[in-house]
C-alpha positions as CSV (number, residue, x, y, z in Angstrom):
1,M,18.3,77.3,50.9
2,A,20.0,79.5,48.2
3,A,21.9,76.4,47.0
4,A,18.8,74.5,46.8
5,M,17.0,77.2,44.4
6,A,20.0,77.0,42.1
7,L,19.7,73.4,41.9
8,F,15.9,73.5,41.4
9,A,16.4,76.1,38.7
10,S,19.0,73.9,36.9
11,Q,16.7,70.8,37.2
12,D,13.9,72.9,35.7
13,A,16.1,73.8,32.7
14,L,17.1,70.1,32.1
15,A,13.4,69.1,32.5
16,R,12.5,71.7,30.0
17,H,15.0,70.4,27.5
18,L,14.0,66.9,28.2
19,A,10.3,67.4,27.7
20,D,10.9,68.6,24.0
21,Q,12.1,64.9,23.3
22,A,9.9,62.7,25.7
23,G,6.8,62.8,27.8
24,V,6.7,64.8,30.7
25,L,5.2,61.9,33.0
26,S,8.0,59.5,31.8
27,I,10.8,62.0,32.6
28,L,9.4,62.6,36.2
29,T,9.0,59.0,36.8
30,I,12.4,58.2,35.8
31,R,13.8,60.8,37.8
32,Y,11.8,59.7,41.1
33,W,12.8,56.2,40.5
34,A,16.4,57.3,40.7
35,F,15.6,59.5,43.5
36,A,13.9,56.8,45.4
37,L,16.8,54.4,44.8
38,F,19.3,57.1,46.0
39,V,17.3,57.7,49.3
40,T,17.0,54.1,50.0
41,T,20.5,53.5,49.8
42,Y,21.2,56.3,52.0
43,A,18.7,55.3,54.5
44,A,20.2,51.9,54.4
45,Q,23.8,53.0,55.4
46,A,22.5,55.6,58.0
47,P,23.1,54.8,61.7
48,G,20.1,52.6,62.8
49,G,19.6,51.5,59.2
50,L,16.6,51.8,57.0
51,L,14.0,51.0,59.8
52,R,14.9,53.9,61.8
53,I,14.6,56.3,58.7
54,V,11.1,54.9,57.8
55,R,9.9,55.3,61.3
56,S,7.6,58.4,61.4
57,R,5.4,59.9,63.7
58,R,3.3,61.4,60.8
59,P,3.5,58.6,58.2
60,V,0.2,59.9,56.6
61,M,1.0,63.4,56.4
62,Q,4.5,62.3,55.0
63,A,3.1,60.2,52.2
64,G,0.7,63.0,51.4
65,R,3.3,65.6,51.1
66,G,5.3,63.4,49.0
67,V,2.4,62.7,46.5
68,L,1.6,66.4,46.6
69,L,5.0,67.6,45.4
70,A,5.1,64.8,42.7
71,V,1.8,66.3,41.1
72,Q,3.0,69.9,41.6
73,V,6.3,69.2,39.9
74,L,4.5,67.5,37.0
75,M,2.3,70.7,36.6
76,M,5.3,72.9,36.5
77,I,7.0,70.9,33.9
78,E,4.1,71.1,31.7
79,G,4.1,74.8,32.4
80,F,7.8,75.2,31.1
81,T,6.8,73.4,27.8
82,R,3.8,75.7,27.5
83,L,4.6,79.0,29.0
84,G,8.5,78.8,29.1
85,L,10.8,79.3,32.1
86,V,10.4,83.0,32.5
87,A,6.8,83.4,32.5
88,T,6.4,80.1,34.5
89,H,8.5,81.2,37.3
90,A,7.1,84.6,37.2
91,L,3.8,83.4,38.2
92,F,5.3,80.7,40.5
93,A,6.8,83.5,42.4
94,A,3.5,83.8,44.3
95,A,4.3,80.5,46.1
96,P,6.1,82.3,49.0
97,L,3.3,84.7,49.5
98,L,1.0,81.8,50.0
99,V,3.3,80.3,52.6
100,V,3.2,83.5,54.5
101,A,-0.3,83.9,54.1
102,M,-1.1,80.2,55.4
103,S,1.5,80.0,57.9
104,G,-0.9,81.7,60.3
105,P,-3.8,79.4,60.3
106,L,-1.8,76.2,59.7
107,L,1.6,76.8,61.5
108,G,0.4,79.4,64.3
109,E,2.8,82.0,62.9
110,R,2.1,85.6,63.1
111,V,0.6,87.3,60.0
112,T,0.1,91.2,60.8
113,P,-2.1,93.6,58.9
114,R,1.2,95.0,57.2
115,R,2.0,91.4,55.8
116,W,-1.6,91.2,54.5
117,L,-1.3,94.3,52.7
118,A,2.1,93.2,51.3
119,I,0.3,89.9,50.3
120,L,-2.3,91.7,48.3
121,A,0.3,93.9,46.7
122,G,2.1,90.8,45.4
123,F,-1.1,89.3,44.1
124,G,-1.5,92.6,42.3
125,G,1.8,91.9,40.7
126,V,0.7,88.5,39.6
127,L,-2.2,90.2,38.0
128,L,0.2,92.4,35.9
129,V,2.3,89.2,34.9
130,L,-1.3,87.8,33.8
131,R,-2.2,90.8,31.8
132,P,-6.0,90.6,32.0
133,G,-7.3,90.6,28.5
134,G,-3.8,89.3,27.1
135,Q,-2.7,86.0,26.0
136,A,-1.2,85.1,29.4
137,I,-4.5,84.3,31.0
138,S,-5.1,80.7,29.9
139,A,-5.5,77.5,31.1
140,D,-1.7,77.2,31.1
141,A,-1.4,80.0,33.5
142,L,-4.0,78.7,35.8
143,L,-2.1,75.4,35.8
144,V,0.9,77.1,37.2
145,L,-0.9,79.2,39.8
146,A,-2.5,75.9,40.9
147,A,0.9,74.4,41.2
148,A,2.2,77.4,43.4
149,V,-0.7,76.8,45.8
150,M,0.1,73.0,45.9
151,F,3.9,73.9,46.7
152,A,3.0,76.2,49.6
153,F,1.0,73.4,51.0
154,Y,4.0,71.1,50.7
155,A,6.3,73.7,52.2
156,L,3.9,74.0,55.3
157,M,3.5,70.5,55.6
158,T,7.3,69.9,55.6
159,R,7.5,72.5,58.6
160,L,4.8,70.6,60.5
161,V,6.5,67.0,60.1
162,A,9.9,68.5,60.4
163,A,8.9,69.2,64.3
164,H,8.5,65.3,64.6
165,D,10.7,63.4,62.2
166,R,14.3,63.6,61.0
167,P,15.2,65.4,57.8
168,E,16.3,62.2,56.2
169,T,12.8,60.5,57.2
170,S,11.1,63.4,55.3
171,L,13.3,63.0,52.2
172,F,12.7,59.2,52.3
173,Y,8.9,59.7,52.1
174,T,9.2,62.6,49.5
175,A,11.1,60.1,47.4
176,V,9.3,57.0,47.8
177,A,5.7,58.3,47.9
178,G,6.1,60.4,44.8
179,A,7.6,57.5,43.0
180,A,4.9,55.2,43.8
181,A,2.1,57.6,42.8
182,L,4.0,58.3,39.4
183,T,4.6,54.8,38.8
184,L,0.8,54.0,39.1
185,A,0.0,56.6,36.5
186,A,3.1,56.2,34.0
187,P,1.9,53.3,32.0
188,F,-1.0,55.4,30.7
189,A,1.4,58.0,29.0
190,W,4.7,56.2,28.8
191,R,7.2,58.1,26.3
192,P,10.8,58.1,27.6
193,P,13.7,60.3,26.3
194,P,15.9,59.1,23.4
195,V,19.3,57.3,24.0
196,A,21.1,60.4,23.3
197,D,19.6,62.3,26.2
198,W,20.1,59.7,28.9
199,G,23.2,61.5,30.2
200,W,21.1,64.7,30.6
201,M,18.4,62.3,32.4
202,G,21.0,61.0,34.8
203,L,22.2,64.7,35.7
204,L,18.7,65.7,36.5
205,C,18.1,62.8,38.8
206,V,21.4,63.9,40.8
207,I,20.3,67.5,40.9
208,S,16.9,66.6,42.0
209,A,17.8,64.3,45.0
210,T,20.6,66.9,46.2
211,G,18.3,69.9,46.0
212,H,15.5,68.3,48.0
213,L,17.6,67.2,50.7
214,L,19.0,70.9,51.2
215,Y,15.5,72.2,50.9
216,I,14.2,69.9,53.7
217,R,17.4,70.5,56.0
218,A,16.7,74.4,55.7
219,L,13.0,74.0,56.6
220,A,14.0,72.0,59.6
221,A,16.5,74.5,60.7
222,A,14.1,77.7,60.5
223,E,10.7,79.1,60.0
224,A,9.2,78.8,56.9
225,S,8.5,82.6,56.6
226,R,12.1,83.5,57.5
227,L,13.4,81.2,54.7
228,Q,11.2,82.3,51.9
229,P,13.1,85.5,50.6
230,L,15.7,83.0,49.4
231,A,13.0,81.1,47.4
232,Y,13.0,84.1,45.0
233,L,16.4,83.2,43.8
234,H,14.8,80.3,41.9
235,L,13.0,82.8,39.6
236,V,16.4,84.7,39.2
237,F,18.4,81.4,38.2
238,A,15.5,80.1,36.1
239,S,14.8,83.2,34.2
240,A,18.5,83.6,33.4
241,F,18.4,79.9,32.0
242,G,15.4,80.6,29.9
243,V,16.9,83.8,28.3
244,V,20.3,82.1,27.9
245,L,19.6,78.6,26.9
246,F,16.1,78.8,25.4
247,G,15.9,82.3,24.0
248,E,12.7,83.3,25.9
249,A,12.0,86.9,25.8
250,L,11.5,89.0,29.1
251,A,8.5,91.2,28.7
252,L,8.3,94.3,30.3
253,A,4.9,93.5,32.1
254,T,6.5,90.2,33.2
255,V,9.7,92.0,34.7
256,I,7.5,94.7,36.4
257,G,4.9,92.3,37.9
258,A,7.7,89.8,39.1
259,A,9.6,92.7,40.9
260,I,6.4,93.7,42.6
261,V,5.6,90.0,43.6
262,I,9.3,89.7,44.9
263,A,9.1,93.3,46.8
264,A,5.9,92.1,48.3
265,G,7.0,88.9,49.6
266,L,10.2,90.4,51.1
267,A,7.9,93.2,52.7
268,A,5.6,90.3,54.1
269,M,8.5,88.2,55.4
270,R,10.3,91.0,57.1
271,P,10.4,90.5,60.8
272,E,8.1,92.8,62.9
273,R,9.8,95.5,65.1
274,R,9.0,95.4,68.8
């Protein structure tokens, strides 16, 4: 899980760089084509071949979560270009809290009153990042918050299908369903990166495939609520990239708000004492 977060932060930095030179939808579509090719090749060489990997007991949910993730990533890259890596991830830090909040009704996991209080405190931190009355409250900020909700659903759906399907099957549907959805939309806004940036594009594709494989294996091995504290490493790594590589500023309200969200998330996901 920790390694997946480091890779996700790296791909965010690469996507932000490429988005300055090309269309966001084009970048993501190319990345998913490579992702789908990698997964299909991997599945064909696995024991039992491609047919065994494709076989799923929850094919509709698998396809749905793949499309959901593709749309969520598209929204996040747009957030990077408009708000920057630091502000985008400070708001997106609410996603693990949403996973805990929804793990009760959707996964049957226990959400105690203490955890609900921590969740409410975390959303108070989100409001501090938003700074009511300031520039941060905008359609761009709402876009990122919507992406956080979508990612929480993706994480919970991944946990649900993990009880029935192999991790390789989940990875296959993540890649192929997302690539199919993006391919249908790409012709309407096609603007690929310049030739000089295709090396970065290739690196982005490799990092994306590896990160998602690690993430799916982690969710298959443990409860979503127990893994989520490590998801906050994504914020740490991405903020470091934003400051060092793109010269973004760390506003005091953003730092304090993100710290409150992380503290609340850790409190919400702390195991109950018997």
